[in-house]
MARMAR-610307 format. One record per atom (N, C-alpha, C): residue in one letter; residue number from 1; chain; x, y, z. Coordinates in nm, 4 decimals. Example, Ala and Ser with C-alpha at 12.3 -4.5 7.8 and 13.67 -1.06 7.14 Angstrom:
! MARMAR-610307
residu;num;chaine;X;Y;Z
A;1;A;1.3190;-0.5690;0.7800
A;1;A;1.2300;-0.4500;0.7800
A;1;A;1.3200;-0.3300;0.7800
S;2;A;1.2850;-0.2250;0.7080
S;2;A;1.3670;-0.1060;0.7140
S;2;A;1.2900;0.0030;0.7870
//
This chain:
! MARMAR-610307
residu;num;chaine;X;Y;Z
M;1;A;1.4901;-14.3101;0.6965
M;1;A;1.5484;-14.1771;0.6841
M;1;A;1.6088;-14.1620;0.5447
S;2;A;1.7148;-14.2151;0.5094
S;2;A;1.7696;-14.2195;0.3743
S;2;A;1.8140;-14.0860;0.3144
H;3;A;1.8370;-13.9857;0.3950
H;3;A;1.8998;-13.8640;0.3431
H;3;A;2.0431;-13.8605;0.3940
K;4;A;2.1270;-13.7904;0.3219
K;4;A;2.2684;-13.7873;0.3588
K;4;A;2.2892;-13.7078;0.4875
I;5;A;2.3785;-13.7592;0.5701
I;5;A;2.4169;-13.6949;0.6955
I;5;A;2.5337;-13.6019;0.6639
T;6;A;2.5320;-13.4832;0.7201
T;6;A;2.6389;-13.3868;0.6934
T;6;A;2.7130;-13.3521;0.8219
A;7;A;2.8336;-13.2998;0.8053
A;7;A;2.9111;-13.2532;0.9207
A;7;A;2.8307;-13.1458;0.9925
G;8;A;2.8318;-13.1517;1.1257
G;8;A;2.7568;-13.0573;1.2072
G;8;A;2.6240;-13.1128;1.2565
A;9;A;2.5781;-13.2228;1.1966
A;9;A;2.4523;-13.2857;1.2378
A;9;A;2.4778;-13.3798;1.3553
K;10;A;2.3729;-13.4070;1.4309
K;10;A;2.3833;-13.5081;1.5359
K;10;A;2.3829;-13.6452;1.4684
A;11;A;2.4733;-13.7312;1.5105
A;11;A;2.4817;-13.8663;1.4535
A;11;A;2.3601;-13.9472;1.4970
P;12;A;2.2855;-14.0038;1.4031
P;12;A;2.1716;-14.0873;1.4406
P;12;A;2.2166;-14.2074;1.5237
D;13;A;2.1400;-14.2372;1.6268
D;13;A;2.1689;-14.3531;1.7111
D;13;A;2.1054;-14.4766;1.6478
F;14;A;2.1568;-14.5923;1.6804
F;14;A;2.0998;-14.7181;1.6333
F;14;A;2.1424;-14.8301;1.7269
T;15;A;2.0636;-14.9356;1.7275
T;15;A;2.0950;-15.0569;1.8027
T;15;A;2.1472;-15.1586;1.7021
F;16;A;2.2514;-15.2313;1.7426
F;16;A;2.3128;-15.3256;1.6488
F;16;A;2.3665;-15.4476;1.7209
D;17;A;2.3917;-15.5494;1.6413
D;17;A;2.4623;-15.6684;1.6881
D;17;A;2.5999;-15.6675;1.6242
S;18;A;2.6984;-15.7194;1.6983
S;18;A;2.8287;-15.7497;1.6398
S;18;A;2.8281;-15.9017;1.6222
P;19;A;2.9293;-15.9581;1.5609
P;19;A;2.9297;-16.1042;1.5498
P;19;A;2.9345;-16.1750;1.6858
W;20;A;2.9769;-16.1035;1.7905
W;20;A;2.9970;-16.1662;1.9204
W;20;A;2.9069;-16.1119;2.0310
K;21;A;2.8408;-15.9984;2.0093
K;21;A;2.7561;-15.9366;2.1124
K;21;A;2.6264;-15.8888;2.0499
K;22;A;2.5212;-15.8849;2.1318
K;22;A;2.3884;-15.8468;2.0824
K;22;A;2.3406;-15.7163;2.1460
S;23;A;2.2525;-15.6484;2.0750
S;23;A;2.1794;-15.5301;2.1232
S;23;A;2.2693;-15.4215;2.1813
L;24;A;2.3670;-15.3800;2.1033
L;24;A;2.4557;-15.2702;2.1428
L;24;A;2.3994;-15.1395;2.0881
K;25;A;2.4251;-15.0291;2.1576
K;25;A;2.3776;-14.8975;2.1130
K;25;A;2.4968;-14.8170;2.0635
F;26;A;2.4821;-14.7577;1.9445
F;26;A;2.5900;-14.6777;1.8874
F;26;A;2.6305;-14.5647;1.9808
H;27;A;2.5356;-14.4872;2.0292
H;27;A;2.5705;-14.3738;2.1154
H;27;A;2.6409;-14.4194;2.2433
D;28;A;2.6071;-14.5380;2.2935
D;28;A;2.6760;-14.5909;2.4122
D;28;A;2.8214;-14.6261;2.3814
S;29;A;2.8518;-14.6519;2.2554
S;29;A;2.9890;-14.6893;2.2186
S;29;A;3.0792;-14.5678;2.1980
L;30;A;3.0205;-14.4480;2.1955
L;30;A;3.1006;-14.3269;2.1763
L;30;A;3.1779;-14.3000;2.3042
K;31;A;3.3085;-14.3076;2.2930
K;31;A;3.3955;-14.2907;2.4089
K;31;A;3.4616;-14.1551;2.4001
S;32;A;3.5485;-14.1268;2.4959
S;32;A;3.6241;-14.0021;2.4836
S;32;A;3.7036;-14.0102;2.3540
G;33;A;3.7246;-13.8986;2.2932
G;33;A;3.7887;-13.8979;2.1626
G;33;A;3.6828;-13.9044;2.0543
K;34;A;3.7225;-13.9488;1.9382
K;34;A;3.6305;-13.9545;1.8245
K;34;A;3.6127;-14.0988;1.7782
T;35;A;3.5003;-14.1215;1.7131
T;35;A;3.4687;-14.2529;1.6582
T;35;A;3.4604;-14.2420;1.5074
I;36;A;3.5268;-14.3342;1.4393
I;36;A;3.5192;-14.3407;1.2934
I;36;A;3.4236;-14.4542;1.2584
L;37;A;3.3161;-14.4176;1.1904
L;37;A;3.2127;-14.5117;1.1485
L;37;A;3.2311;-14.5342;0.9985
I;38;A;3.2713;-14.6561;0.9617
I;38;A;3.3040;-14.6879;0.8226
I;38;A;3.2014;-14.7872;0.7680
F;39;A;3.1346;-14.7494;0.6607
F;39;A;3.0376;-14.8363;0.5943
F;39;A;3.1053;-14.9034;0.4747
L;40;A;3.1115;-15.0372;0.4783
L;40;A;3.1649;-15.1164;0.3676
L;40;A;3.0554;-15.2123;0.3211
R;41;A;3.0783;-15.2844;0.2140
R;41;A;2.9748;-15.3723;0.1601
R;41;A;2.9487;-15.4933;0.2502
Y;42;A;3.0320;-15.5934;0.2433
Y;42;A;3.0114;-15.7160;0.3202
Y;42;A;3.1449;-15.7879;0.3348
M;43;A;3.1515;-15.8809;0.4287
M;43;A;3.2778;-15.9454;0.4631
M;43;A;3.3373;-16.0267;0.3481
G;44;A;3.2554;-16.0798;0.2590
G;44;A;3.3068;-16.1590;0.1478
G;44;A;3.3708;-16.0767;0.0373
C;45;A;3.3574;-15.9461;0.0429
C;45;A;3.4126;-15.8555;-0.0587
C;45;A;3.5633;-15.8400;-0.0366
P;46;A;3.6473;-15.8779;-0.1342
P;46;A;3.7923;-15.8680;-0.1158
P;46;A;3.8415;-15.7252;-0.0893
I;47;A;3.7799;-15.6259;-0.1521
I;47;A;3.8198;-15.4868;-0.1281
I;47;A;3.7875;-15.4478;0.0163
C;48;A;3.6734;-15.4961;0.0670
C;48;A;3.6359;-15.4693;0.2066
C;48;A;3.7299;-15.5425;0.3026
Q;49;A;3.7649;-15.6664;0.2695
Q;49;A;3.8605;-15.7417;0.3511
Q;49;A;3.9932;-15.6674;0.3591
M;50;A;4.0343;-15.6099;0.2467
M;50;A;4.1606;-15.5361;0.2432
M;50;A;4.1527;-15.4132;0.3341
K;51;A;4.0408;-15.3397;0.3313
K;51;A;4.0262;-15.2217;0.4173
K;51;A;4.0266;-15.2627;0.5647
I;52;A;3.9576;-15.3706;0.5977
I;52;A;3.9566;-15.4201;0.7355
I;52;A;4.0985;-15.4581;0.7781
S;53;A;4.1729;-15.5213;0.6887
S;53;A;4.3121;-15.5569;0.7168
S;53;A;4.3973;-15.4322;0.7406
E;54;A;4.3732;-15.3267;0.6636
E;54;A;4.4479;-15.2010;0.6812
E;54;A;4.4159;-15.1362;0.8161
I;55;A;4.2916;-15.1454;0.8597
I;55;A;4.2554;-15.0920;0.9920
I;55;A;4.3271;-15.1725;1.1001
R;56;A;4.3267;-15.3047;1.0858
R;56;A;4.3982;-15.3897;1.1826
R;56;A;4.5471;-15.3559;1.1844
R;57;A;4.6050;-15.3392;1.0662
R;57;A;4.7482;-15.3059;1.0549
R;57;A;4.7801;-15.1763;1.1286
D;58;A;4.6936;-15.0768;1.1168
D;58;A;4.7171;-14.9444;1.1750
D;58;A;4.6503;-14.9257;1.3110
W;59;A;4.6046;-15.0351;1.3722
W;59;A;4.5274;-15.0235;1.4953
W;59;A;4.6017;-14.9478;1.6061
D;60;A;4.7294;-14.9718;1.6222
D;60;A;4.8052;-14.9008;1.7263
D;60;A;4.8000;-14.7499;1.7043
E;61;A;4.8036;-14.7083;1.5796
E;61;A;4.7958;-14.5651;1.5476
E;61;A;4.6560;-14.5094;1.5780
F;62;A;4.5525;-14.5865;1.5484
F;62;A;4.4163;-14.5443;1.5846
F;62;A;4.4072;-14.5243;1.7358
R;63;A;4.4597;-14.6197;1.8122
R;63;A;4.4520;-14.6128;1.9593
R;63;A;4.5350;-14.4958;2.0116
K;64;A;4.6550;-14.4776;1.9567
K;64;A;4.7423;-14.3681;2.0000
K;64;A;4.6719;-14.2335;1.9828
R;65;A;4.5903;-14.2230;1.8805
R;65;A;4.5181;-14.0984;1.8525
R;65;A;4.3805;-14.0949;1.9200
N;66;A;4.3530;-14.1936;2.0051
N;66;A;4.2269;-14.2018;2.0794
N;66;A;4.1062;-14.2086;1.9850
L;67;A;4.1187;-14.2900;1.8807
L;67;A;4.0114;-14.3071;1.7830
L;67;A;3.9494;-14.4458;1.7971
N;68;A;3.8196;-14.4483;1.8097
N;68;A;3.7418;-14.5710;1.8140
N;68;A;3.6952;-14.5997;1.6708
V;69;A;3.6835;-14.7249;1.6316
V;69;A;3.6413;-14.7586;1.4956
V;69;A;3.5267;-14.8590;1.5004
L;70;A;3.4238;-14.8312;1.4212
L;70;A;3.3153;-14.9255;1.3971
L;70;A;3.3040;-14.9429;1.2463
V;71;A;3.3012;-15.0681;1.2014
V;71;A;3.2864;-15.0987;1.0592
V;71;A;3.1498;-15.1637;1.0401
V;72;A;3.0656;-15.1002;0.9586
V;72;A;2.9306;-15.1493;0.9316
V;72;A;2.9337;-15.2333;0.8042
L;73;A;2.8860;-15.3569;0.8151
L;73;A;2.8847;-15.4501;0.7014
L;73;A;2.7439;-15.5040;0.6790
Q;74;A;2.7097;-15.5312;0.5545
Q;74;A;2.5819;-15.5943;0.5208
Q;74;A;2.5976;-15.7457;0.5312
S;75;A;2.6487;-15.7917;0.6442
S;75;A;2.6816;-15.9330;0.6618
S;75;A;2.6077;-15.9921;0.7804
E;76;A;2.5890;-16.1225;0.7734
E;76;A;2.5394;-16.2010;0.8860
E;76;A;2.6602;-16.2423;0.9699
A;77;A;2.6383;-16.2667;1.0984
A;77;A;2.7469;-16.3012;1.1910
A;77;A;2.8291;-16.4201;1.1421
E;78;A;2.7617;-16.5258;1.0966
E;78;A;2.8354;-16.6468;1.0569
E;78;A;2.9281;-16.6219;0.9383
N;79;A;2.8971;-16.5247;0.8543
N;79;A;2.9838;-16.4954;0.7402
N;79;A;3.1012;-16.4058;0.7778
V;80;A;3.0945;-16.3447;0.8941
V;80;A;3.2079;-16.2667;0.9447
V;80;A;3.3042;-16.3584;1.0188
I;81;A;3.2496;-16.4492;1.0996
I;81;A;3.3369;-16.5316;1.1842
I;81;A;3.3883;-16.6580;1.1152
S;82;A;3.3280;-16.6983;1.0043
S;82;A;3.3742;-16.8179;0.9334
S;82;A;3.4955;-16.7852;0.8486
V;83;A;3.5961;-16.8695;0.8594
V;83;A;3.7141;-16.8551;0.7754
V;83;A;3.6950;-16.9507;0.6587
K;84;A;3.6887;-16.8945;0.5391
K;84;A;3.6572;-16.9737;0.4203
K;84;A;3.7555;-17.0900;0.4040
G;85;A;3.6983;-17.2078;0.3785
G;85;A;3.7803;-17.3241;0.3488
G;85;A;3.8323;-17.3984;0.4709
S;86;A;3.7822;-17.3653;0.5911
S;86;A;3.8274;-17.4377;0.7101
S;86;A;3.7171;-17.4385;0.8150
D;87;A;3.7396;-17.5152;0.9198
D;87;A;3.6458;-17.5178;1.0320
D;87;A;3.6815;-17.4118;1.1351
E;88;A;3.7860;-17.3364;1.1070
E;88;A;3.8343;-17.2333;1.1986
E;88;A;3.7336;-17.1183;1.2070
K;89;A;3.7197;-17.0594;1.3255
K;89;A;3.6301;-16.9455;1.3460
K;89;A;3.7121;-16.8243;1.3875
L;90;A;3.6769;-16.7106;1.3317
L;90;A;3.7442;-16.5854;1.3640
L;90;A;3.7057;-16.5447;1.5058
K;91;A;3.8035;-16.5190;1.5875
K;91;A;3.7793;-16.4804;1.7264
K;91;A;3.7673;-16.3291;1.7385
E;92;A;3.6915;-16.2851;1.8364
E;92;A;3.6701;-16.1421;1.8579
E;92;A;3.8018;-16.0680;1.8767
A;93;A;3.8986;-16.1295;1.9437
A;93;A;4.0266;-16.0637;1.9721
A;93;A;4.1072;-16.0353;1.8453
V;94;A;4.0795;-16.1076;1.7374
V;94;A;4.1526;-16.0880;1.6125
V;94;A;4.1160;-15.9537;1.5488
I;95;A;3.9938;-15.9092;1.5715
I;95;A;3.9482;-15.7808;1.5185
I;95;A;3.9311;-15.6878;1.6385
P;96;A;4.0246;-15.5947;1.6589
P;96;A;4.0235;-15.5121;1.7798
P;96;A;3.9200;-15.3994;1.7794
F;97;A;3.8523;-15.3798;1.6680
F;97;A;3.7492;-15.2765;1.6583
F;97;A;3.6134;-15.3454;1.6462
T;98;A;3.5075;-15.2675;1.6442
T;98;A;3.3727;-15.3235;1.6435
T;98;A;3.3219;-15.3436;1.5007
I;99;A;3.2733;-15.4639;1.4743
I;99;A;3.2033;-15.4927;1.3490
I;99;A;3.0540;-15.4794;1.3778
V;100;A;2.9859;-15.3976;1.2987
V;100;A;2.8420;-15.3761;1.3112
V;100;A;2.7739;-15.4562;1.2005
L;101;A;2.6868;-15.5483;1.2395
L;101;A;2.6145;-15.6291;1.1416
L;101;A;2.4886;-15.5546;1.0972
D;102;A;2.4723;-15.5382;0.9674
D;102;A;2.3541;-15.4699;0.9133
D;102;A;2.3044;-15.5422;0.7876
P;103;A;2.2669;-15.6717;0.8014
P;103;A;2.2257;-15.7476;0.6833
P;103;A;2.0980;-15.6950;0.6179
K;104;A;2.0156;-15.6251;0.6941
K;104;A;1.8919;-15.5684;0.6369
K;104;A;1.9125;-15.4255;0.5871
E;105;A;2.0344;-15.3770;0.5980
E;105;A;2.0738;-15.2447;0.5463
E;105;A;1.9988;-15.1286;0.6117
E;106;A;1.9509;-15.1481;0.7332
E;106;A;1.8756;-15.0430;0.8025
E;106;A;1.9657;-14.9272;0.8443
I;107;A;2.0860;-14.9570;0.8900
I;107;A;2.1790;-14.8518;0.9327
I;107;A;2.2326;-14.7790;0.8097
F;108;A;2.2573;-14.8532;0.7030
F;108;A;2.2977;-14.7896;0.5767
F;108;A;2.1937;-14.6850;0.5366
K;109;A;2.0658;-14.7230;0.5405
K;109;A;1.9582;-14.6303;0.5019
K;109;A;1.9491;-14.5140;0.5995
L;110;A;1.9634;-14.5410;0.7298
L;110;A;1.9566;-14.4362;0.8316
L;110;A;2.0593;-14.3267;0.8053
Y;111;A;2.1764;-14.3668;0.7578
Y;111;A;2.2842;-14.2711;0.7298
Y;111;A;2.2876;-14.2264;0.5829
G;112;A;2.1901;-14.2685;0.5055
G;112;A;2.1834;-14.2266;0.3656
G;112;A;2.2927;-14.2852;0.2784
V;113;A;2.3424;-14.4032;0.3155
V;113;A;2.4485;-14.4697;0.2391
V;113;A;2.3798;-14.5680;0.1437
L;114;A;2.3674;-14.5257;0.0192
L;114;A;2.2880;-14.6000;-0.0779
L;114;A;2.3754;-14.6676;-0.1831
P;115;A;2.3186;-14.7654;-0.2547
P;115;A;2.3928;-14.8273;-0.3644
P;115;A;2.4117;-14.7290;-0.4794
G;116;A;2.5109;-14.7586;-0.5614
G;116;A;2.5359;-14.6777;-0.6800
G;116;A;2.4866;-14.7503;-0.8039
S;117;A;2.5365;-14.7101;-0.9159
S;117;A;2.5010;-14.7717;-1.0438
S;117;A;2.6188;-14.8568;-1.0913
I;118;A;2.5961;-14.9302;-1.1967
I;118;A;2.7033;-15.0121;-1.2536
I;118;A;2.8222;-14.9249;-1.2941
L;119;A;2.7967;-14.7996;-1.3293
L;119;A;2.9054;-14.7078;-1.3664
L;119;A;2.9953;-14.6754;-1.2473
R;120;A;2.9414;-14.6884;-1.1264
R;120;A;3.0214;-14.6645;-1.0062
R;120;A;3.0850;-14.7936;-0.9547
Y;121;A;3.0539;-14.9034;-1.0197
Y;121;A;3.1075;-15.0330;-0.9804
Y;121;A;3.2347;-15.0640;-1.0583
I;122;A;3.2304;-15.0381;-1.1860
I;122;A;3.3453;-15.0680;-1.2717
I;122;A;3.4151;-14.9364;-1.3047
T;123;A;3.5081;-14.8986;-1.2186
T;123;A;3.5863;-14.7762;-1.2389
T;123;A;3.7341;-14.8136;-1.2355
P;124;A;3.8208;-14.7304;-1.2906
P;124;A;3.9646;-14.7609;-1.2840
P;124;A;4.0137;-14.7804;-1.1396
G;125;A;3.9659;-14.6972;-1.0473
G;125;A;4.0079;-14.7100;-0.9076
G;125;A;3.9635;-14.8408;-0.8456
T;126;A;3.8416;-14.8835;-0.8769
T;126;A;3.7899;-15.0096;-0.8238
T;126;A;3.8662;-15.1280;-0.8825
I;127;A;3.8923;-15.1234;-1.0115
I;127;A;3.9686;-15.2318;-1.0754
I;127;A;4.1082;-15.2408;-1.0141
K;128;A;4.1708;-15.1263;-0.9910
K;128;A;4.3044;-15.1233;-0.9297
K;128;A;4.3010;-15.1841;-0.7892
K;129;A;4.2012;-15.1453;-0.7080
K;129;A;4.1922;-15.2010;-0.5718
K;129;A;4.1581;-15.3491;-0.5746
A;130;A;4.0748;-15.3916;-0.6686
A;130;A;4.0413;-15.5338;-0.6801
A;130;A;4.1661;-15.6151;-0.7138
M;131;A;4.2473;-15.5647;-0.8048
M;131;A;4.3721;-15.6336;-0.8409
M;131;A;4.4688;-15.6350;-0.7227
Q;132;A;4.4758;-15.5241;-0.6503
Q;132;A;4.5628;-15.5162;-0.5329
Q;132;A;4.5170;-15.6157;-0.4266
S;133;A;4.3853;-15.6246;-0.4031
S;133;A;4.3348;-15.7179;-0.3016
S;133;A;4.3634;-15.8628;-0.3416
K;134;A;4.3498;-15.8927;-0.4702
K;134;A;4.3791;-16.0284;-0.5181
K;134;A;4.5268;-16.0607;-0.4992
K;135;A;4.6126;-15.9645;-0.5322
K;135;A;4.7576;-15.9829;-0.5172
K;135;A;4.7948;-16.0088;-0.3707
L;136;A;4.7208;-15.9465;-0.2784
L;136;A;4.7468;-15.9646;-0.1351
L;136;A;4.6838;-16.0925;-0.0799
G;137;A;4.6114;-16.1662;-0.1644
G;137;A;4.5560;-16.2947;-0.1229
G;137;A;4.4137;-16.2914;-0.0715
F;138;A;4.3452;-16.1791;-0.0828
F;138;A;4.2059;-16.1726;-0.0390
F;138;A;4.1180;-16.2364;-0.1457
K;139;A;4.0269;-16.3250;-0.1018
K;139;A;3.9417;-16.3981;-0.1950
K;139;A;3.7955;-16.3628;-0.1707
H;140;A;3.7186;-16.3685;-0.2776
H;140;A;3.5757;-16.3391;-0.2664
H;140;A;3.5076;-16.4493;-0.1872
G;141;A;3.4315;-16.4093;-0.0879
G;141;A;3.3547;-16.5025;-0.0064
G;141;A;3.2073;-16.4935;-0.0414
V;142;A;3.1241;-16.5187;0.0565
V;142;A;2.9790;-16.5155;0.0387
V;142;A;2.9349;-16.3746;0.0001
S;143;A;2.8522;-16.3656;-0.1043
S;143;A;2.7954;-16.2361;-0.1441
S;143;A;2.6736;-16.2073;-0.0574
E;144;A;2.6678;-16.0875;-0.0029
E;144;A;2.5550;-16.0458;0.0802
E;144;A;2.5207;-15.9024;0.0437
G;145;A;2.4061;-15.8577;0.0863
G;145;A;2.3722;-15.7175;0.0655
G;145;A;2.3647;-15.6812;-0.0814
K;146;A;2.3960;-15.5579;-0.1075
K;146;A;2.3873;-15.5046;-0.2435
K;146;A;2.5270;-15.4965;-0.3054
E;147;A;2.5438;-15.5618;-0.4181
E;147;A;2.6741;-15.5644;-0.4848
E;147;A;2.7196;-15.4245;-0.5262
L;148;A;2.6258;-15.3365;-0.5574
L;148;A;2.6589;-15.2008;-0.6018
L;148;A;2.6649;-15.1013;-0.4854
Q;149;A;2.6642;-15.1525;-0.3621
Q;149;A;2.6642;-15.0655;-0.2439
Q;149;A;2.7879;-14.9760;-0.2406
L;150;A;2.7648;-14.8484;-0.2175
L;150;A;2.8750;-14.7532;-0.2034
L;150;A;2.9166;-14.7442;-0.0573
P;151;A;3.0426;-14.7122;-0.0306
P;151;A;3.0899;-14.6959;0.1073
P;151;A;3.0672;-14.5533;0.1576
A;152;A;3.0908;-14.5351;0.2848
A;152;A;3.0859;-14.4011;0.3451
A;152;A;3.1676;-14.4038;0.4731
V;153;A;3.2094;-14.2845;0.5174
V;153;A;3.2850;-14.2706;0.6419
V;153;A;3.2332;-14.1480;0.7159
F;154;A;3.2139;-14.1644;0.8470
F;154;A;3.1724;-14.0539;0.9332
F;154;A;3.2656;-14.0501;1.0532
I;155;A;3.3054;-13.9314;1.0930
I;155;A;3.3807;-13.9154;1.2173
I;155;A;3.2881;-13.8435;1.3137
V;156;A;3.2655;-13.9072;1.4289
V;156;A;3.1695;-13.8589;1.5277
V;156;A;3.2438;-13.8310;1.6574
D;157;A;3.2154;-13.7162;1.7196
D;157;A;3.2828;-13.6847;1.8459
D;157;A;3.2054;-13.7419;1.9647
D;158;A;3.2600;-13.7243;2.0845
D;158;A;3.1974;-13.7819;2.2037
D;158;A;3.0692;-13.7096;2.2452
K;159;A;3.0364;-13.5998;2.1773
K;159;A;2.9096;-13.5296;2.2008
K;159;A;2.8048;-13.5716;2.0971
K;160;A;2.8370;-13.6770;2.0212
K;160;A;2.7471;-13.7364;1.9213
K;160;A;2.7278;-13.6494;1.7977
M;161;A;2.8212;-13.5582;1.7740
M;161;A;2.8129;-13.4706;1.6576
M;161;A;2.9019;-13.5241;1.5447
V;162;A;2.8497;-13.5202;1.4230
V;162;A;2.9266;-13.5618;1.3060
V;162;A;3.0247;-13.4502;1.2730
R;163;A;3.1533;-13.4824;1.2744
R;163;A;3.2579;-13.3845;1.2429
R;163;A;3.3044;-13.3964;1.0980
Y;164;A;3.2792;-13.5125;1.0375
Y;164;A;3.3216;-13.5368;0.8993
Y;164;A;3.2263;-13.6394;0.8395
A;165;A;3.1822;-13.6149;0.7165
A;165;A;3.0964;-13.7095;0.6445
A;165;A;3.1499;-13.7240;0.5029
Y;166;A;3.1720;-13.8478;0.4622
Y;166;A;3.2228;-13.8739;0.3272
Y;166;A;3.1436;-13.9892;0.2663
Y;167;A;3.0852;-13.9651;0.1506
Y;167;A;3.0131;-14.0677;0.0762
Y;167;A;3.0975;-14.1072;-0.0445
G;168;A;3.1326;-14.2356;-0.0522
G;168;A;3.2167;-14.2844;-0.1605
G;168;A;3.1521;-14.2671;-0.2969
K;169;A;3.2351;-14.2406;-0.3949
K;169;A;3.1876;-14.2193;-0.5321
K;169;A;3.1826;-14.3495;-0.6122
N;170;A;3.2541;-14.4522;-0.5637
N;170;A;3.2476;-14.5850;-0.6245
N;170;A;3.2672;-14.6875;-0.5132
V;171;A;3.2533;-14.8154;-0.5446
V;171;A;3.2525;-14.9179;-0.4399
V;171;A;3.3839;-14.9310;-0.3630
S;172;A;3.4917;-14.8753;-0.4152
S;172;A;3.6211;-14.8854;-0.3457
S;172;A;3.6680;-14.7515;-0.2886
D;173;A;3.5854;-14.6501;-0.2942
D;173;A;3.6245;-14.5135;-0.2574
D;173;A;3.6093;-14.4886;-0.1071
V;174;A;3.7103;-14.5311;-0.0329
V;174;A;3.7163;-14.5102;0.1120
V;174;A;3.8486;-14.4402;0.1413
P;175;A;3.8465;-14.3311;0.2168
P;175;A;3.9723;-14.2616;0.2466
P;175;A;4.0741;-14.3536;0.3143
E;176;A;4.1999;-14.3325;0.2806
E;176;A;4.3090;-14.4074;0.3443
E;176;A;4.3134;-14.3727;0.4932
N;177;A;4.3679;-14.4626;0.5733
N;177;A;4.3757;-14.4390;0.7176
N;177;A;4.4516;-14.3111;0.7508
A;178;A;4.5610;-14.2827;0.6808
A;178;A;4.6390;-14.1609;0.7074
A;178;A;4.5535;-14.0359;0.6867
V;179;A;4.4669;-14.0381;0.5868
V;179;A;4.3760;-13.9254;0.5624
V;179;A;4.2780;-13.9124;0.6792
L;180;A;4.2253;-14.0245;0.7249
L;180;A;4.1325;-14.0219;0.8387
L;180;A;4.2012;-13.9696;0.9647
F;181;A;4.3269;-14.0072;0.9863
F;181;A;4.4012;-13.9555;1.1021
F;181;A;4.4101;-13.8037;1.0963
N;182;A;4.4444;-13.7500;0.9798
N;182;A;4.4578;-13.6047;0.9648
N;182;A;4.3254;-13.5334;0.9870
I;183;A;4.2188;-13.5868;0.9318
I;183;A;4.0869;-13.5247;0.9478
I;183;A;4.0419;-13.5317;1.0933
A;184;A;4.0651;-13.6453;1.1580
A;184;A;4.0211;-13.6634;1.2967
A;184;A;4.0939;-13.5704;1.3931
E;185;A;4.2135;-13.5261;1.3576
E;185;A;4.2887;-13.4356;1.4452
E;185;A;4.2294;-13.2955;1.4495
K;186;A;4.1513;-13.2607;1.3487
K;186;A;4.0919;-13.1269;1.3449
K;186;A;3.9818;-13.1163;1.4496
P;187;A;3.9693;-12.9982;1.5121
P;187;A;3.8643;-12.9824;1.6149
P;187;A;3.7240;-12.9927;1.5581
//
C-alpha cells in the first residue's frame, strides 16, 4: 500500500506478533474507547526507549481515559525482551501495552510510514532528544530496520476509523502523551 493514511479513513487491519504472543489481529485488539497506534524505529533506539518509558510512566492516565496503546517497532522479539548486558529477560507484565513486531516493515508500509532523509535525521529536535535520552540512561542497543525511519501516530476508534493521523517530520517527532490525551478526547 504505502500511501499515507488520513483521518476519516478506515484503519487497515493487519496480523502481527508481539514478543510474547503470535498471530494477533489489529482490528481484534480495538476495544471500547480509542487505540493509539505509535510507530517508532526499533527497541535499540534510545529515543524510542525514552518514548516507551514515557508511555509506561503515564500508563495510568492512558487507562483512566480508556485508551489502548500499540507500539509498532522494526524489531525482532529477542531484541525487545533481552536486557542489554545481562541474562535478564523483559517480562510481558513490565510493558502494560502491546508491542507490535514489524521487522520486515510490512505494517510501516501498509500505513505509509516511510524513512526520511539524512536531513530529517540530524535536526536540532533530534539532537536534543538524543541528549535527553542519554542523560536519562538510555543506551543504544541492536540496530534494526531503517536508521532513517520516521515515526507516526494514529488514533483509531472502536469502529476502526482513523480519528487522527500524524507523520513525524524527523526521527524524534512524536507527539507528547499530553497532546495525545487532548486529541483523543475529541469526538
